[in-house]
C-alpha positions in Angstrom: 98.2 97.3 69.9 97.8 93.3 69.6 98.7 92.2 72.8 97.8 88.7 71.9 100.9 88.0 70.5 103.4 89.5 73.1 101.9 87.2 76.5 99.2 85.4 77.4 96.9 87.9 79.1 94.3 90.6 78.6 95.9 93.1 80.9 99.3 95.1 80.5 101.0 98.2 81.1 102.8 100.7 79.2 105.1 102.8 79.9 105.9 105.3 77.2 109.9 105.9 77.5 109.5 108.9 74.9 107.8 110.8 77.8 110.2 109.4 80.6 113.1 111.2 78.2 111.4 114.2 77.6 110.7 114.6 81.4 114.5 114.5 81.9 115.5 116.6 78.7 112.8 119.3 80.4 114.9 119.7 83.8 118.3 119.2 82.0 117.4 122.6 80.5 116.1 123.8 83.5 119.2 123.2 85.7 122.7 124.6 84.9 125.4 122.9 83.1 127.7 121.9 85.6 125.0 120.4 88.0 124.4 116.1 87.3 121.2 114.1 87.4 121.0 111.1 89.2 117.7 109.3 87.9 116.3 107.7 90.7 114.8 104.3 89.2 114.7 102.6 92.9 111.5 100.4 93.6 111.7 98.9 90.0 111.6 102.4 88.6 108.0 103.1 90.6 106.9 100.2 89.2 107.4 101.4 86.0 110.6 99.1 84.6 114.1 99.7 86.1 116.5 98.8 83.4 114.4 100.6 80.7 113.6 103.7 82.0 117.6 103.9 83.5 118.7 103.6 79.6 116.0 105.9 78.8 117.3 108.4 81.4 120.7 108.4 80.5 120.3 108.8 77.1 118.1 111.9 78.1 120.8 113.4 79.9 121.1 112.1 83.5 124.4 111.4 84.8 123.9 108.5 86.8 121.1 106.4 88.4 119.8 105.9 92.4 118.4 103.1 93.5 117.4 102.2 97.6 119.0 99.1 98.3 122.1 96.8 96.7 120.0 94.5 95.4 118.7 96.9 93.0 121.8 98.1 92.1 123.0 94.8 91.3 119.9 94.0 89.2 120.9 97.0 86.8 124.4 95.6 86.5 123.1 92.1 85.5 120.6 93.5 83.2 123.8 95.4 81.2 123.4 99.2 83.0 127.2 100.2 83.1 126.2 104.1 84.4 127.1 105.3 88.1 125.0 103.9 90.7 124.2 105.4 94.3 122.4 103.0 96.8 120.7 105.4 98.6 119.4 103.5 101.6 121.6 101.4 104.3 123.8 98.2 103.4 125.5 95.6 105.2 128.9 95.8 105.7 129.7 92.8 104.8 128.6 93.1 101.3 130.9 95.8 100.6 132.6 93.7 98.0 129.5 93.6 96.0 129.4 96.8 95.8 133.1 97.2 95.1 133.1 94.6 92.2 130.2 96.2 90.8 131.4 99.8 90.8 128.5 100.4 93.1 128.6 103.8 95.4 126.9 103.0 98.9 125.7 105.4 101.2 127.1 105.6 104.9 126.4 107.4 108.2 127.7 105.4 111.2 131.4 105.4 112.1 131.2 101.8 113.3 129.4 100.4 110.3 132.8 102.0 108.3 134.9 100.2 110.8 133.4 96.9 110.3 132.9 97.3 106.7 136.6 98.1 106.4 137.5 94.7 107.8 136.0 92.9 104.2 137.8 95.4 101.9 141.3 94.0 101.0 144.2 95.7 99.0 143.5 97.6 96.2 139.6 97.8 96.9 138.1 101.1 96.5 134.2 101.7 98.0 132.9 104.8 96.9 130.5 106.1 99.5 128.3 108.9 99.7 127.6 110.4 103.6 124.2 110.9 104.6 123.4 114.3 106.5 119.6 113.9 108.6 118.5 117.6 108.2 115.3 117.0 109.7 113.9 114.0 107.7 114.4 111.5 110.7 115.3 108.4 109.0 119.3 107.6 108.4 122.3 109.8 108.2 124.2 111.8 110.8 122.5 114.8 112.6 125.4 116.4 114.2 128.7 118.6 113.2 130.4 116.0 115.6 128.9 113.0 113.9 130.0 114.0 110.6 133.1 115.2 111.2 133.7 111.4 113.0 132.6 109.5 109.8 134.7 111.9 107.9 137.8 110.9 109.9 137.1 107.6 109.9 136.8 107.5 106.1 139.7 109.6 105.7 142.2 107.3 107.5 141.0 104.0 105.7 142.5 103.8 102.1 140.0 101.4 101.2 137.0 104.2 101.0 136.5 107.3 98.6 134.3 109.8 99.8 132.4 110.1 96.4 129.4 112.6 98.0 127.8 113.8 100.6 123.8 114.5 100.6 120.7 115.0 102.4 116.9 114.8 101.8 114.3 117.3 102.1 110.8 116.7 104.0 108.7 119.6 102.7 110.2 120.8 99.3 107.0 120.2 97.6 104.8 122.0 100.1 104.2 125.8 99.6 105.7 126.6 103.2 109.1 126.6 102.6 110.0 127.2 106.1 111.2 124.0 106.9 112.7 123.8 103.8 115.1 126.7 104.4 115.7 124.9 108.2 117.1 121.8 106.5 118.7 123.7 103.8 120.7 125.6 106.2 121.6 122.9 107.9 123.0 121.3 105.2 125.0 124.2 104.1 126.4 124.4 107.5 127.6 120.4 107.6 129.0 120.7 103.8 130.8 123.7 105.2 132.4 121.7 108.3 133.8 119.1 105.6 137.9 119.0 105.5 137.6 119.0 101.7 134.3 118.9 99.5 133.7 115.5 97.8 132.6 115.2 94.0 129.0 115.4 94.1 126.5 117.8 97.0 123.5 116.8 96.5 120.3 117.8 98.3 117.3 118.3 95.8 114.9 115.8 94.6 112.2 116.2 92.1 110.3 118.9 94.1 113.6 121.2 95.4 115.0 120.7 91.3 111.8 122.0 90.1 111.3 125.0 92.4 114.6 125.9 94.2 118.0 127.1 93.0 120.7 124.9 93.1 123.8 127.2 94.3 126.7 125.6 96.0 125.5 122.2 94.9 126.4 120.1 91.9 123.9 117.2 92.0 120.2 116.8 91.7 118.4 113.3 92.5 115.2 112.9 90.0 112.7 111.0 90.8 108.5 111.4 90.6 108.7 114.2 87.7 110.6 112.0 85.7 107.8 109.5 85.4 105.7 112.7 84.6 103.7 112.7 88.2 103.8 116.4 89.8 105.7 115.6 93.4 102.2 117.2 95.0 98.9 118.8 94.1 100.3 122.2 96.0 102.9 122.3 93.5 100.8 121.7 90.2 100.2 125.4 89.5 104.2 125.9 89.9 105.6 123.5 87.5 107.9 125.2 84.8 107.3 123.4 82.1 104.4 120.1 81.9 105.4 116.4 82.3 104.3 113.9 80.5 102.6 110.8 82.2 104.4 107.6 81.2 102.7 105.0 83.1 99.3 103.7 81.5 97.2 100.5 82.4 95.1 98.7 80.3 93.0 95.4 79.9 89.7 93.8 77.6 86.7 93.0 78.2 86.7 89.1 78.4 83.0 88.8 78.9 79.8 91.0 78.4 76.4 90.0 79.7 73.3 91.6 80.7 71.5 91.2 83.8 67.9 92.0 85.1 66.7 93.9 88.0 67.4 92.4 91.1 70.7 90.6 90.2 73.6 91.2 92.1 77.6 91.3 91.0 80.7 90.0 92.9 81.2 88.7 96.6 79.4 89.7 99.1 76.2 91.0 96.7 77.0 94.4 97.6 76.0 95.7 93.9 72.3 94.9 92.9 70.8 96.4 89.4 68.0 98.4 89.7 67.2 97.7 85.7 68.5 95.5 83.1 72.4 96.4 82.4 75.3 95.1 80.6 78.2 94.3 83.0 81.5 93.4 81.4 84.3 91.6 82.9 88.2 92.4 83.0 90.4 90.1 84.0 92.4 92.3 86.9 92.0 92.6 90.6 93.4 92.9 94.0 96.6 90.3 93.0 97.4 93.1 90.1 97.8 95.7 92.7 93.8 96.7 91.8 92.7 97.3 95.2 89.5 96.3 96.4 89.3 99.8 97.6 88.8 100.8 94.0 85.4 99.7 93.9 83.3 102.4 92.1 86.3 103.6 90.5 85.4 104.4 86.9 87.5 102.8 83.7 87.6 103.7 80.1 85.4 102.0 77.7 84.9 103.0 74.1 86.4 106.6 75.2 83.5 106.6 77.6 83.6 106.3 81.7 82.3 103.1 83.2 82.0 102.5 87.2 83.4 99.5 88.4 80.7 97.5 90.3 80.6 95.1 92.7 83.6 93.9 94.8 86.9 93.9 92.8 87.7 89.9 93.0 91.8 88.6 93.2 91.7 88.2 89.5 89.0 90.3 87.6 86.3 92.8 88.5 83.0 93.7 87.0 82.2 97.4 85.1 78.4 98.5 84.2 78.7 99.5 80.6 76.8 102.3 78.9 75.2 99.7 76.7 76.1 96.4 74.9 79.9 96.2 74.1 82.1 93.4 72.5 84.3 91.0 74.3 87.3 91.7 73.6 87.1 95.7 73.7 89.9 97.6 75.0 89.6 98.7 78.6 91.7 101.4 79.8 92.2 101.8 83.7 94.8 104.3 83.8 95.5 106.8 80.7 93.5 108.4 77.7 90.8 106.5 75.4 89.4 109.1 73.2 88.9 112.6 74.8 88.9 111.1 78.1 91.7 110.7 80.6 92.2 109.2 83.9 95.2 110.1 85.5 97.3 108.5 88.1 96.4 111.7 90.3 92.8 110.5 90.4 93.3 107.5 91.3 95.5 108.6 94.4 92.9 110.8 95.3 90.6 108.2 95.3 92.8 106.3 97.7 93.9 109.2 99.4 97.4 108.7 99.0 100.0 109.9 96.9 100.9 109.8 93.5 104.2 108.0 93.9 102.0 105.1 95.3 99.9 104.1 92.4 102.2 102.8 89.8 104.3 101.0 92.4 101.1 99.2 93.5 100.5 97.4 90.1 102.1 94.4 90.8 104.9 92.5 88.8 102.4 90.0 87.0 101.1 92.6 85.0 103.0 92.7 82.0 104.9 96.1 80.9 105.0 97.1 76.7 108.0 99.5 76.5 107.1 102.1 73.9 109.9 103.7 72.2 109.6 106.3 69.0 106.2 105.6 69.1 106.8 101.9 69.2 106.7 99.1 71.6 110.1 97.5 71.8 110.1 95.1 74.5 107.9 93.2 76.9 108.6 92.3 80.6 106.1 90.5 83.3 109.2 90.4 86.0 110.5 93.0 88.3 113.8 92.0 86.9 113.9 93.1 83.3 113.5 90.5 81.0 116.2 92.2 78.8 119.7 90.0 78.5 
């Protein structure tokens, strides 16, 4: 792919929307027809591109979208996304008119919030809300049946609110030990059973629960990490009901190649010193791009072979030890496949002692995203908000 005509930098992410769509379709086939899928596109779709992934997910069979904050929902609306959107996190009471005006559903979990938010709703305003139940995650949500009843009654008596859904979030659905999961599930079933009437959407399952557990009694799931082709955990890899297709890859090009002599050092602090003649290549990516300093010694792919990063990673550049002289301009793959070799996101997560969710989120917005659909590049965005009009 010729990146020079797309943007003015030799580092880019490719997001394969075909893979995103296939992952959603696989989940759609797995679930009963009556269960709706909310595609989770918070955090700029886990670093993949919110509007583009949203469209792909909806085309593949998702019913609606879920984000963390109202700002993310408004970004989708500005980019022409008309699908149902649920904000999973807390919103300010004074901002509820923005949600009403843009047909965005909000999460509620406090009676005092409802009372304050009601003051900003007038006339025929209808704010759709989902009640969040804290069944053991310990973040936000009502934790007791009396709290839930109080919130429900507060909503019912106010005509400007519509209870569209009720939900919870599992803390351990991606672990082999299911005891805590079943404990949370039992609590949630009791809470749902205590409601005066059932709302349109009852949802608890994230990707892990969607892939592993039958969705009896509930009619919606929230599909996050699996949509991007990543397993919710290492433990779950052997339990996946179908192969996931990793949609995110990261590439660059060698901008300089030189031979160094024994005793020559590379990068800040002179932490790497050559013991013999070596070929060193420079690639224009660094910790300001999310390619953090802890990735020193991580391998990249050059001409289908692994080459280690040597010396400290700089803000905008890093250096690799090449197996032989390679021409400047040669493609370097930091995440993805080249020839028969592949560096997956899970490999980087293991290197950094973190989870795979964090890796694509780390790659900053100054790295352009190229979106691939039907095996062809369709669009480039180098902003947090999509450049799509």
